[in-house]
N, C-alpha and C positions, 0 to 999 in steps of 0.2 A: 504494500500500500504506500504509494508515493506521497510525500509531504513537501510543501514548499519549505526550503531551508532558508531561514532568515539570518544566517550567519553574517553575510555581508552587511545587511541592515544593522545588525547588532554592533558591528565594528564601527559603522558610521555614526551611530547614536551613543556609543559608549562614553565619551567624555561628558555629555550632558546628563546621561542617565546615572553615571557614577556620582555626579554632584547631587542629584536629586534622590539617589538611592532607590529609585523605582525599580521594581523587579524587571529583569531582562527577558524579552521574548526569546523563545527557542523555536525549534521546528513547529509549524502550525498546520492544522488541517487545511485543505483547500476548499474555499467557499464557492458554492454554486448558487446562481440566482433562482428565485422561485416566483411564480406569478403572484399577484396580490391575493391574499387570502381574506378570510372573514374573521371578525372579532367574535369570540365565543360569548354568547349572552349568558348571564348567570344561570346556572343549572340548579342552584339551591338558594335558600334564603341567606342573604348577607347578614352577619351579626350586627346588631345595633351597638352604637357607641356614643359616648359624649366626651368632650374635652374637659379634663380636670385641670389641665394647665395648657393655656393657649400657646401656640408657637411663639417662643420668646428668644430674642437675640441675646447671646451671652457676650459676644465680642465680635468686632469687625476683624476679619482674618484675611490677609492678602496671600496666603498660601492655599491655592484652590485645587488641591489634589489629595485624596485619601487621608482625611484629617485624623483618623484613628488608626489603630493597629490593623495590619493586613488580616490577621487570623485570630482575633479574639473580640470580645465585647468590651469597649472602653467606658461603659456606663454600668455601674454596679449598685445594687440596692444595699443600703446600710442596714444592718440587723436592728431589730427593735430594741435590743439591749442598749444601743447607743442613740435611740430616739428616732431612727428611720431617716428617710431621705435618700440621696444619691451622692456617690462620688463619681467624678467623670474626668477623663484625661484626653487631650488632643494636642496636636502640634499646630503652630501657626506663626504668622508674622503680623505684628501690629501696624507696620507700614510696608508699602510695596517693595522697598529696598532694604528693609531691616533683616536681621538674622532670624532664621527659623528657630523657634524655641518650643519647649514642651511645657504645657499648662496643666493645672489641676483646677477642678471646680467642685465646690461643696454646695449642694442644694438641700433645702429643708424638706420635710414631708409634703409641703404644698408646692414644691417645685420652684421656690424662690431662691435666688442666688445669695448665699451667705458669703462666699469667698471665691474669687477667680483670679489666678495670677500665674506667672511663671514659677516653676518649681525651684530652679536655681537662679542665682544672681549673676552668673557669668554669661557674657555674650558669646555663646558657643553654638555652633550649628547642630541642633538636636532634632530627633525625629522618631516617628512611628512608636509612640509610647504604649506600654502595656500596663494594666492595673489589676490588682487583686485585693480583696478585703478579707481579713481574718474573720472567720465566722464566729469566733469566740469573743475576741476583744473588740471587734469592729474597726480595727486600725488598718488603714489602707497602705498598700505598697505599690511602688511605681518602678518601671524599668524602661529604658529607651537607649537608642544608640547615638553616639557623638564621638568626635575626635578628642579624646581626653588626654593625649600625650603628644610627644614630638614626632612620632612616626606617622606615616600616611594612613594605615588601616584604621577603621573605626572601632571603637570599643563599645561595650554595653554597660551602662551605668545603672545603679539601683539605689533607691532610698525608701525609707518608710516614714510615715507621719505618726508622731506620738498621739495626736488627736485626744487631748486631755480635756475633759469637761466640755465637750462639744466645740472646742477650739481647733480648727484645722490649720494646716500649714506649719506645724511644728516639726519640720523635717530634720531627720538625723543625717549624719555625715554621709556623703556619697561613697559608694563602694563600686569597684570594678568587678562585675561578675564574669566578664570575659575580656581579657586583655589581649587584643590582637597585636601581631599575628599569633595564631594557635597551631600547635603541632597536632596532626591527626595521623594515626598509624592504621591505615585501612587493611583489611584482611587479604586484599588482592594486589597490593602495590607497596612500594617503599613509602616510608613516612614523608609527609609534606609539611612545610613550616610556614606557609603563606596564607593560611585559612583565616577568613574574616567573617565572623558570625554577627549578624545584625537582625533587624526586624523582630524584636522579641514578642513572645506571648508568655503568659504567666498563669499558673494555677496553684491552689493551696489544698493540701490533703492532710491526712493523719501522719504522725511521725512515730518512729520506733522508740523515741525518747519520751518517757512518761511526762505528761503535762504539757507537751509541746505539739506544734504542727510543723509540717514541712512545706516550704515554698519552692516551686520549680520555675525556672526561667528558661524557656526554650528559644533558641536563636537559629536562624537559617543562614547557610553559607553563601556569601556573595561571590566567592571564588570557586571556579569550576576547573577540575582536572579531567573532565569527561570528554567523550568523543567529540571532536571538532570544537571543543571549548564551549559547547552549549551548556546553559545553566542547569545545574543539578544540585538543589539546595538541601544537602544533608543537614540534620539538626544536631546541635550541640546544646547540652542541658546543664545548667548550674542549679544546685539545690542546697538548702540550708534549713536548719531547725530553729524554731523560735517559740516564744510565748508572748503574751501581752506585756509582761514586765520587761522583756528584752527590748521591745519596741519603745516602751514608755521611757526606759532609762537610756536608750541609745546604745545598747550593748552591740558591738560589732558582731555580725553573723559570720560563722565559719563556713565558707563555701566549698563544696565539692563539685566534681564534674563527671559527666558521662556522655557518651554518644551512642548512636545506633549503628553497629558494625555493618549491617547490610546497606544502609544508606551511605555510610562512608565508602563502601565498595562501589556503589553507583556513581558517586562523585569522582571516583578514580578509574572508572572503566573506560578504556579507549577502544574497545571492540564493539560493545553494544551501549546504547544510550537509554538511561532511565532518569526521569525527573519526578520527584515527589512534590506534592502540594498538600500540606496538612498542618495540624496543630496539636497541642497537648490537651489531655483530659485526665482526670484522676477520680478514683472511687474511694469509698470509705473503708476498703479493706487493705489499703496500702499498695494498690496496683497503679502504675503510671501507664498512660496510653499515648501513642502518637496515632492520630486518625486522619485519613484523607484518601487520596488516590495518586496514581502515578501513570505516566505515559512511558512507552517502551518501543524503541526503533532500533533497527540494525544500521550498519554503515551506509546502506543504500536508501535509508529513510523508509524501509518497509516495517510495518507494525509487527511487533514480535508476538502479539496475541496473548500477552500476560493477563492473568486475573488482576484487575486494576483497582478495585476497592481494597484498601489496606487498613489494618489495625495492628500496630506493633505494641506488644504488651511486655512490660517490665515489672515483675513482682518485687516484693521486699523493698517497698518504698523507693523504687528507682535504682536499687543496688543489685538487682538480680540480672538474669540473662534475658536479653530481648528475644521475643518470638513473634514472627509475623504470621497473621491470619489474613487471607486474601479471598476475595470473591469476584466473580465476573459482573461488572456493571452493565455489560452489553445485554440489551433485551431484543432478541430477534423480532423482525417484522417482515411482512410480505411487501412486495412491490405492487401498489394499486394499479388496476387496469386503467389504460389511458382513455378509454371511451366506453360508452354503454354496450356497444356490440363488438368491442375489440379487446381481447384478453392480453394483448401485448402490454408489458409493464410500462408505466409512465416514466419512471426514473431510469436514466441510461448512463452508461460509463463513458465519459469523454475520452478515456485512454484506450478504449477498445472499439472505436468506430461508432460510438453511441449505441452499442448493443444494450438492450434493457437488462437490468439486474434481475436475477432469478429470485424465486421464493424459498430458496434453500439456505437462507441465512446470510446472503450477500448484503442485506440491509439490516440495520439495527438502530436502536436508540442507545446512545452512549454518553458518558460524562464529557462535557465540553465547556470551555471558558469558565472554569470554576477554581481559580487560584486563590480567591479571597473568601474562605469559608471558616466557620468555627465548628467546634464539637462540644457536645454536652452529654453528661451522664444523668439519667433519671433515677428516681427511687425504685423503679421497677427493674433495675439492672440492665437497661438498654442504653446504648451509646448512639447518639444521633449526629449525622453529618449531612447537611443540606447541600445540594449542588444543582447544576443545570444539566439536563439531558437533551441532546440534539439528535435529529435524524441524520444518520451517517451511512456510509457504504464502506465495505472493506477495501475498496480501491483507494481510499484516502480522502474522499470528498465528504462534505457535510452541507446541510441546508440551513443557513442562519435564521430564516424566518420560522423554522420549526424547532424551537428550543423551549423547553418547559421545565418547571421547578419540581424537583422530587427530593427525597432524602434516602440515604441508606441507613439502616438500623442494624447495629451489631449487638447480638445477645452476649453479654459478658460471661454467662455461665456455659452456654452451649456452643459459643463461637460461630454461630450461624449469622449469615447476612440476609437482609430483606430489603427490597426497594419499594418505597411507598410513594404514590402520587401525592403531591401537595396541591399544585394547580397546573393544568386542569386535572379533574378527577375522572378516572375510568368508570363507566357505568357498571355497577355491581353485578348486573345481569350479563355482561359481556364475558362469555366463556371461550372466546376465540383469541383475542389479542392479549399480549403480555403486559400491556400498559395502555394509558390513554393514547388513542390513535386518531389523529385529527380529521381523517376522511371517513371514519366509521364510528359514529356516535349512537347509532340505533340499529336494532335488529332489522333484517337478518345480518348477523355478525359475519365478518370476513369479506364483506362487499363494500364498494364505494357507495356512500349514501346518495350523492348527487353529483352531477357533472356541470361544468361551466363552459360557455362558448369562448373559444380562444380568439375570436374575431377574424379568423382566417379559414373558416369553414370546418374547423375541428373542435375538439373538446379537451378538457383536462379535468381531473378529479377536483371538485371543490373541497376546500379544507379550511380548518381554522388555524390561524397563525398567532404568534405572540412574539414579544420582544422584551425579555426580562433583563433589561439593562437600563442604566441611568442616562443614556443618551440614544438618540435615534440614528446618529450618523456612524455607520459601520466604518467609514473611511477615515474617521478622526485619528490623529496621531499615526499617520501612515498605515492605515488599515489595522490598527491595534486597539481600537476603542473597546472591543469586547474583552480583550486581554487585560486592559487597565481598569475598566469601569465595572467589571462584574462584582457582585457581592450578595450572596444569599446567606442569611444568618438566622440562627435559631436560639431562643432562650432556653435555659435549663428548666425542665419540668419542676414545678413547685410541689409542695406536699399534697396538693389537691390534684396533681396531674395536669395542671393548666400550663400551657406554653404557647408561644407564638413563633411564627416564621415570618421574617421581613425581607423583602427584596424590592427592587425598583423596576418599573415598567415604562417604556416609552413607545409602545405600540401605536397609540393614537397619533403621537407626534410624527412617527415614521409614516403612517398612512398619508399624512398631508405633505410632509417635507420630501419624502422619497417617491411615493406613488402619485402625488399631486391630487389626492382625493379631497375635494373641497368640503366634504361632509365633516371633516376633522380640522377645519381651519382654526377653530378656537383652541385646539390643542397643540398648535405649532411650537409653543414654548412651554411644554407641560410634561416634565418627568413626574411620574406618579409613585407614591409609596404604597406598596401592597402589603397587607397584613392578614395572614391566615392564622386562625386560632384553633387550638386543639384542647379539648377538655379531659383527654384520657391518655396522656403521655405519648401523644403522637400517633395513636392508633387511627384516629379519624381527624381530618383537617377540614376546616370550614371553607366556604366560598370566601375569597379574600375581600377585605375592606380596601377601597381605593381612596387615598388621601391625595388631592391634587388642587391646583390653583384655578380650576374651572368649576368644579362641582362642589368644592369644599370652601365655603366663605371664609373660614378661619385661615385658609392658606393663600388668600388673594395676594398676588404679586410675588409669591415665593417659588423659587425653582429648587426643589430639594435634591441634593446629591450626597453620596457617601453616608448611607443611613444605617444606624446601629440601634437595635433594641437593648433595653436593660437586660441584665443577666437572668432576672426572674420576673414573673408576673406576681403582683401583690394582691392576694385574695382580699376582697372587700365585703363579701356577703352573698346573698341569694336574691334572685328575682324569679319567684315561683320555683320551678324545678331547676332553673339555670344558675350556674355559678357566675359570679361577676368578679372581674379583676382589673387592676390598673397596670399599664405597661408604660414605662418611660422610654422616650426615643430621642437620641441625639442625631443631628444631621447638619448638613452644610447648605445654606441658602446661597446659591451661585448667582452673583449679579449678572454675569454674562455666561451663558450656558456653555460648558466645556472648559477644560483646564488650560490656563495660560502657562503655568510653571512646568507642566509635564511636557518634555520634549518629544517631537516638535510641537510647539504651542498650537492649540486649536484656534485661538484668536489672539490678536496682538495687544489686547488691552489688559494691563495688570490691575484690574479694578477689584479683584477679590470677591468677598462675600461675607457671610456671617455664620458663626457657629451657633446652632439653634438647639433648644430643648423644648419638648412638649410631652404631655402625658395624656393618654386615653384611658377611659374606663369602658371595658368591653363586656357585653353580655355573651358569655360563651355558649356555644350550641350544646345540645345534649349529646353525650357520647354514645357509641354503639357497643362499647366493650361490656362484657359481663361484669356484674358486681361481685361475682364469686371468683376469686383469683385462681381457683382450682379448675375452672371450666374455661377452656379456650374460647375466644370469640368465634362465632359461627363463620365469619368471613376469613378466618385464619386457620382452618383445619388443615388445609393442604399447603405445605411449604414448598418454596422453590428448590428444585433439585440442585445438587452440588457434586462435582463441578458442572458448570454450564457456560459455554459449550463443553462437550466432553468427548473423550475417546480413550479407552474403549468402553468404560462403564461409568455410571453415575448413580448417586444415592437419592432416593425420594423418601421424605418423611411426611407423616401426617399425624394429627392428634385426634383422639377419640374423646368427646365430651362425656360419654358414658359407654358402657359395654353394649355391643350390638353388632349387626352384620355390616361389613364394609367390603367394597370391591374397588381395586385399583387396576385401571386398564390403560393401555397405551394405544394411540391412534395415529395414523399418518395424516397428511394435509388433505387427503381426499375423504377423510372420515371413516376409513377402513380400520377395523380392529387389527392391531399388530400383535399385542401381547397382553395376557392377563397376569399381572404380577401377584395379586392377592385377592382372595375371596373367602367368605365365611365369617364367623364371629371373631371379634377382636375385643380385648379388654380395654378399659379406660386407660388413657395415657398416650404416649408417643410410640409410633411404630415406624420401622425403617426397612426399606427394600432396595435392593441393588438391581439395576437393569444393565445387562451387558451388551445391548445392541442386537439382540436376536429376537425372532418372532416366535410364535407358539410352536412352530415346527423345528425350532433350534437353528434356523438359518439366519445368517448375518444380514442385517438390513442396510440400505444405502445411506449415505450422508443426507442430511436435510433436517427440516423442522418436524418435530413430533409433539403431540399433545398427550398429557397424562391426566386422567380423570378419576376422581374419588367419588364414590356413591355410598352414602351411609344414612340410614334412618330418614329417608326422604330428602336428604340434602345432597347436592351435587356441586362439585367444583372442578375446574380445569385450569391447568397451567401449561405453558409452552416451554420446550427445551430444544436444543440443537445438537445433533450428532455430527462431528467433523472428523473425517478420516483423512 
C-alpha cells in the first residue's frame, strides 16, 4: 500500500517546526476526492443542556495553535475536599511578539477566575503544559517543556502548587524531570545520546510507599532514528512518590525513569517504520498504561498490516516489565454498487487502472488523523481511547469526507478490544455491516439505500458525510490541516458512569466554502463543538450536542478551536429518571480562523484570540446497560473475534446472560452457511470457540469476508470478520 512520503516537506519545514515544537508529519495516506454528501439528520433525541457558566475570556492569547497538551486534558476538577472548582493550564503569548509562556488558572465552583498568571517569572520559551491534581490533597502539579540550560535540546520542567487555604500559585522550586539530551539503549541498536523528550502528559496513581501517591510524567521523543528519519515518538517516563505534606513543604521529589523497550526499538528501526501516537493512563491497582495506536510501513511505504490499536501495560507501579496488547482497528466493509442496476463497485484503485475494489476486505474503516487523543480508565475496569475512523483501501488511499468518531475500549482484566461508534451510530438492527456505514442506514442491510445523479447521465451511491475537524480547509498548512487540527477527547467516567466525548466539526463550513452550497452560507465561519454524553461508562453514547456561533446565542461571534473537556463530569442531581451533570470546557476563540504561528501560516495576521472557559449542565440520556453487573448487556453478547483479520485461525467469544440453548454459525457474503461452531445448551458466562478457516466438511475456505452469528433465547447477533491468506 503506497503512501505519499512527506520527507522532503518535513526537511523544508523543519526549522520553523522545531521552533514551534509542533509534531512533525511523517508518511501520510493519500486522499481521494468524494462527491458532496449529505448531512446526517439527528437519529435520536439530542440531550438538553443549559449554560452554568457562559463562554468567558480568560486572557487574550497571541499564540493561536494547540493551546493545551497534545495528549491529555488540561482542565481538571478540584476535589470537594478543597472546595471544588477547576485548575487549568495552557500556553500563550500576551503580545504578538512576546515569548510563549505556560499559564495556570484557578476557577471557583461557579467558574469565576480566582487566579490566572504565568507559572514562572523567567522569560523563557515554554510550551505544551500538562497538569494533574492529587486526588487526596487536591494540590495541582504542572509539567511543560522549555530550554532550561545552555545546550540546544529542550528539557521538561515540573513544579507543584502548595495550594494552602485555597490560595493558588504557591509554586515550589522547578525540577528537571528530563534533562536532554537523554541516552536510550534500545533492544535492536546501539545506544543513542541525542534523544529529546518533550510534549508531556501526566497522571497520578497509587504508590508502593505507604501514605503516598505516584506521579508519572510521560514525554515523547522529538528525535527520530527511524527509517528515513520519519518521526517515531517513543515515550520516556519520569515518576516520583509524594504526599500532600511533601507538596505543602516543598520537599524535592526523587525522580526515577523508565521507557518502553518496544517503542525504543521502533524509534531505532531502519528497516521497517512504526510510529506510535498515544498517552498515559493509570489504574488503582498500580498498573501504568500507554494507550493509543501506531502506523507501520516497510521501506517501500507498503503497510505492514500490524494490529494497530495498542495498550502497553507496566505492572508494579511502572517498575515492572512492559507488555503490549494489540488489536486490529480495521473494520472491513464492502464496496457499494455504483448504480441501481450495476453491481460494479463504486470505489476504484487509481494505481490499478481504476479497477473497482472487491468485497473481500480490500476496503475498511481504519484509524486516521488521530494524533491528539487522550485515554481514561473507568471504575468498570475499561480503558477508553477516542479516535477518528476513515474509509480506506489497502492500496493506501482514504476518503477524507468519510471520517467518523469512534473509540476503542480495552478491558483491563480480559485484555480484549472493542470498537464503539460515538457518532454517527450504527442502527442496532443492522446485522450486516461492522460499523456505521454511510450508504446503508436502513434495511435491507448490505445494499445502497439510494443513488444520486452525477449530472453526466450516471449515478453514484448517496451517502452521509462528516468533517470532524476544527477547520474546513483540508489544504491548510500544506495539506496538513487534519494532521495538526485533529482532537477527539474523552472525560474519565465518574462514579455514576457519566462521561462525555468532545470533538470539533466543520462540516457545514466545508459545505459552503468547499462545495459552494449556499444553503450553508451562514456557517462559513463556524467551527462547531460537538459533545456526546454517555450515562453508562461509554456503553451507549448520545446524539451529540452542537455548540456553534449560528445556532447557539451564547456563542455569537466566537470561533472555537482546540477544545478540551474537564477530566470529569460533576454529578449535580436527577431530572426524573435522568442523571444530570456539569462539564467544564476550555477552548480557544480564534479571531481569524486558522493558525498564524503554525508553519506555514494559514493567514498573515498575528491577531491571536482568547483562551475561553465555559460550563454546561447536561441532562444525560438513559443508558441501555443492565443494572445487574453480572448480566451482560443484550447488545454485547457477541464479541469481536480476535485476531481480525486472521490466518489461519481466530477466536470468537460470546456471553450467556443465563443458561440456555445457543448456536454459533459462520456464513459467507452470499448468506450460505459455512460452519456450525457451537450448538446446544450453554451455561451462564463467557464461552470461547476457535475457527480454523474450514467448512462443515473440513475443507479450507477462501480468503474474504465472513459473518458469524449467535442465536440464543430468541436473541440474534452478527459480526463481521476477514480471513486473509
